[in-house]
C-alpha positions in Angstrom: -60.0 -24.7 -5.9 -58.7 -26.0 -9.2 -55.3 -25.7 -10.8 -56.0 -22.4 -12.6 -57.0 -20.9 -9.2 -53.7 -22.1 -7.7 -51.8 -20.6 -10.7 -53.6 -17.2 -10.2 -52.9 -17.1 -6.5 -49.2 -18.0 -7.0 -49.0 -15.3 -9.7 -50.6 -12.7 -7.4 -48.6 -13.6 -4.2 -45.2 -14.0 -5.9 -45.9 -11.0 -8.2 -45.0 -13.0 -11.3 -46.7 -13.6 -14.6 -49.4 -16.2 -14.9 -47.2 -18.1 -17.4 -44.3 -18.3 -14.9 -46.7 -19.2 -12.1 -48.1 -22.0 -14.2 -44.6 -23.3 -15.0 -43.8 -23.3 -11.3 -47.1 -25.0 -10.3 -46.6 -27.7 -13.0 -43.0 -28.3 -11.8 -44.2 -28.8 -8.2 -47.0 -31.2 -9.2 -44.6 -33.1 -11.5 -42.0 -33.5 -8.7 -44.7 -34.7 -6.4 -46.1 -37.2 -9.0 -42.6 -38.6 -9.7 -41.9 -38.9 -6.0 -45.1 -40.8 -5.3 -44.5 -43.1 -8.3 -41.2 -44.1 -6.6 -43.3 -44.9 -3.5 -41.9 -42.0 -1.5 -44.0 -40.2 1.1 -44.4 -36.4 0.8 -44.7 -34.4 4.0 -45.4 -30.7 3.8 -45.4 -29.5 7.4 -48.4 -27.4 8.3 -50.2 -28.6 5.1 -50.5 -32.4 4.8 -49.0 -35.7 3.9 -49.3 -37.4 0.5 -48.7 -41.1 0.2 -49.8 -43.8 -2.2 -51.5 -46.6 -0.3 -52.3 -49.9 -2.0 -56.0 -50.9 -2.0 -57.3 -54.4 -2.2 -58.8 -55.4 -5.5 -62.5 -55.8 -5.6 -65.5 -56.1 -7.9 -67.3 -52.9 -8.6 -70.5 -52.3 -10.4 -71.4 -49.8 -13.0 -74.4 -47.9 -11.4 -76.0 -47.3 -14.8 -75.9 -50.9 -16.1 -75.3 -53.0 -13.0 -72.6 -54.8 -14.9 -69.6 -56.1 -12.8 -66.3 -54.4 -13.3 -63.2 -56.5 -12.4 -59.9 -55.2 -10.9 -61.2 -52.1 -9.2 -58.5 -50.6 -7.0 -55.0 -51.9 -6.5 
């Protein structure tokens, strides 16, 4: 499912226009994004938990060229 599918479902379930549904979905995603930027944990009971977890930095490799890529993660 992609964003447009979510917008369509919200529009259908809430019986609102797709434009209004998209505004609502965008607002929810933006609120979640800002919350996670502040390091807050988002818990939606019965759905899931969203939390930013730091990852250790490592060296990655471009699979096409084999070239090392610095500062992957973190």
